[in-house]
Steps between C-alpha positions, in 0.01 A plus 500: 500500500446776751795725574557560864709790626631504858605853610765457767786258506538394863406174677128540430555546129729197477252282695214625279689396189579165648130448601378595149719245343417221759131570441538448121516854355687469174482865382754777532607606850696817539651633837581874495713624790686823574796322668778367287493151678297200451228456766632422844379463861535787742510337846870395458597860428464586868591155630737235356611674185572823704694297754702331231344153591339459151659546159355743246355235272291360788275804511359463147169328464607319179812512297506634140464153349165453675349796313642376180382154550145616588489759215456790744638836377659717761524871418745602780594862544189613331238710678126497425388861490135481386209263493215535247212281620282560194775438247655226723853628461789569728724799418863460572784751566660365174209674313329167411145422551453133570158332458364243737189275535531479876718689742642420843628791714776394738680833536587457871623787722792733531682625812347807659762774482612722784457861401815709459737204553789455264749228513282252678434137432164321450429124493248407243689376195793257432713806415400648833617183683832498301566860603425423870723200496778721390434721803513199721847405352630837599378473858437805719176655620154445335205720576163342435196723460189295579434205733285297264582160353754621237682727754521229769604225267773726359609596843530136604708437190716794557572402860587150367755664277650690787364851440378736776139558443263765604128462416270809533134428531233770563257250658516397862619150385619363168240311290221682686262499204560139420512348858381757748713606801488165681695313238682800359683501838617146436688621192622813667649288785652255247679773304631677813625167634711471178652841541273716284454857615124510455340837552122507507252778529718736287513586131766607258521860420762473231781292361844642473658518157613160376331317783760622755254557778137513615365820654205389727190689601633538850797691373762228552717364221587146427837463324493250217702383204197392309120523533223262402143627468236240569179697550258291291406451135289674244289271279557561132143562401549808278459304178163345613363822649582706187320236288189541714499175678305496828725550811463411865711484814783669331515246225313364199156363593456137395240232597583170671607366161742786452306668223516885470214710391594421143420136388825461316727629778609324820726620788712308751761563765563820686261711290197268528236607746306167486171384645593214728218277627712355778590838637147615435579814307743678268865478592824621342829376653848542373647152581679241307234233546254696279754535222560132525143369524265744337632459141382145463138603583523792263643281219221252544244768471671656209443167326137490583497358844312608814754463780504699815810632691404441867829451678569684820767760488840347585849627560824394667817642630842383635698726724796372705379195673134576442304329235134595464182452297189705508157411367184708488422869567511646849309821399245587773640259770417560862711232666831327454555153635848345532545116501846399603815679621522855384843560656648192340356605163307176478136579484185545286315836525139549425304810425134482596193709468183415700661168592568397140843451349591745229863425451783276635881528505714206578859585621757217500202261521429303188240284332206691652391682196203278417368526862541876503319524159214286634451724808491808280263367233260338744407839628379348835554631847790311661581430866789743572642301778521180290637713205794619724564154651786321300375182671176508300553405138405791259281258310287455810467866575 
């Protein structure tokens, strides 16, 4: 019975353990995770859980009984410190060296820190979300550094809790890298309409001690009672890199079956820079959907299968009255087409290159995912006028 170790104890690790048991693996499965909690999902940490709309138990992927019932060992609060590919062992911070037959790396990411910033909050872990909830309970003024997904979701949650919010973003619009300026403006307008003091085109020079203010590059100071830093994530690839696994795109290089350069090691989630035949190249994205869906492919292949992970990148957000889903990758686009009512926040946006759809985002318009996916994967040139016309069914575009 092959012993499988999963390094990391987040959603991807839990789903991998589930898939291994579903697919018939009856050997030992051990999850090793640095956090003291059982595996949990991260999206609620900046959404429903942060807002107090979901209870604590709801964020966990499975309860403790599930792991016991499925004979899955969870080593919570234990950090993997070394990986010996030749000996097939994982070194732990307890001093142990644990042998494996096959290994799955699901080490995720950590919040990117802001240099010389003491007394600030981040929003990556369950403990982080608990700490920010305590800030919300006190009320006052929240400064948010970074206008990405985490920063904006937290800002929306903070406004819902009655806090005064200032968001500082060095780009000309929030979400510039993800959506470009055209759709970034939609989110900028949304937050300003809800009372957020959104300052774009300016960076943060320093944070006052204890998060009591933000000193900006233009010399102004934003008075705050607490500061949240949301300036991106750093993939936890150090273990893989030190072991000599091949790296790419800032992550661990894996093929379409999620195999690393070592035949006994696989990687999923934030760290996996995977060949994706649907996208047509290697892609690494730090989104919930990968953590949810990649583990089953990796598990099947760990057990001798030949499955391929070919899903398009997907993510979603909920901010105020805006609900959104995004599918594909807009990298290299040369045109944005809007279908619907931008001002009313009921539309589908498409990013195109040479007349072909690269990505689509539906905002408060539902049940169009299959049609958007078909437009992307067909890779054919579309009629832009018909694409923009809500009177023409997407299935006929």
